[in-house]
N, C-alpha and C positions, 0 to 999 in steps of 0.2 A: 366419432368424428374423424373426418376426412385427414389426409397428411399435411393438406393446406391449410384444414382449420387449427391443425397443431402447429403446425409453422407461425401460424398469425398469433396460434396464442403462446407462444415461445417467446416470439418476438415482443410481445408487451412486455415481457417478464424481464427482459435484458434493460438494465439501469446502466445510465452514465454517469460517470462520479467522476474520483480521482484516487489514487494510490499512492503510498509512500514508500520509494525503492533506493536501495544502494548499490553502490557497484562493488563486487567481489572480484579477485582475479582468479577465481576459478569458473564462476558461470557464469559472469559481466552483471547485467542489471536485473536486481531479483528483487521480491517486496520485503521490506526492514520486516514486516509483523506479521503475525497471521494468529488468527482468532479462534473461535469455535470449529474445530472439528479439522484445524491446518489451513483452514481457507485466509488466506491477503485479506487484513485489514479493509474495508471500505470505508467511504468519507462521500457523502453525498454532496458538498461542498471542497471547494476548493480551502475556503479560510478554514474550515472543520480541518483539513489538512492541513494545513498554516499552523493552526493551532497547536495542532499536534507535536510538530516538530518545535515550537516558540517552549510549550511546557517540558519538552524532554531536554532541551537546552537549558532550561532553570534549573532543573535538577541538577544537571553535570556541574553547572557553576555552581549551585549548592554543596555539590561533593570537592567541589576544588576549596570553595571556601570551608570546609570542613576537615580539610588536609586528606582529603579521601582520591583525590585524584590530580593528576598533572594541568598546570593551566592551558598549555598546548589541547590537551586531550579534551579538556572541559570549553574550551572555544570554537572545535573544530566541526563544523555540521557538514557531514558528506552527503546526508541523505534529502531526496530531492521528490518531487512533486511529477506525477506525469497522469494526464488524462486517459480514465482504463473503462469498457463497458463490465459490467459483473454482469454473468449470465444467470441463466435458473439453477446450476449445480451450485452455485457460489464462487465458479471460477473468476479471475480477472482476466481481461482480453487488451492490450496497450493497443496505442495507434500504430505500431508496427510489425504486430500480430501476435506477439508472444503472448503465450497462454499459462497462466500461472494458479493452479489448483492446489491441491491437496498435494504438501512436500514437493512441488514442482515450483 
């Protein structure tokens, strides 16, 4: 396979989708969850990502109702969704060019 064919093959394997991120004081914007092999979770649609955030919020609210969490902590939603490209190795790239893979 030529270099051009290999590049075209890799380009076909790049997927557009969405990631859920959170801002940290040390690293700035980072993926909130990681899955198999330490790679950031990837959502095929924005609605999938929205549903994940909603389910997490429901869990936090249930924890508040069970007196396991403070109200403000349960109600605070810091997660946000960004469009990403998933590369063949499973890492993701945000629109501003930040790459997140295993442990990054």
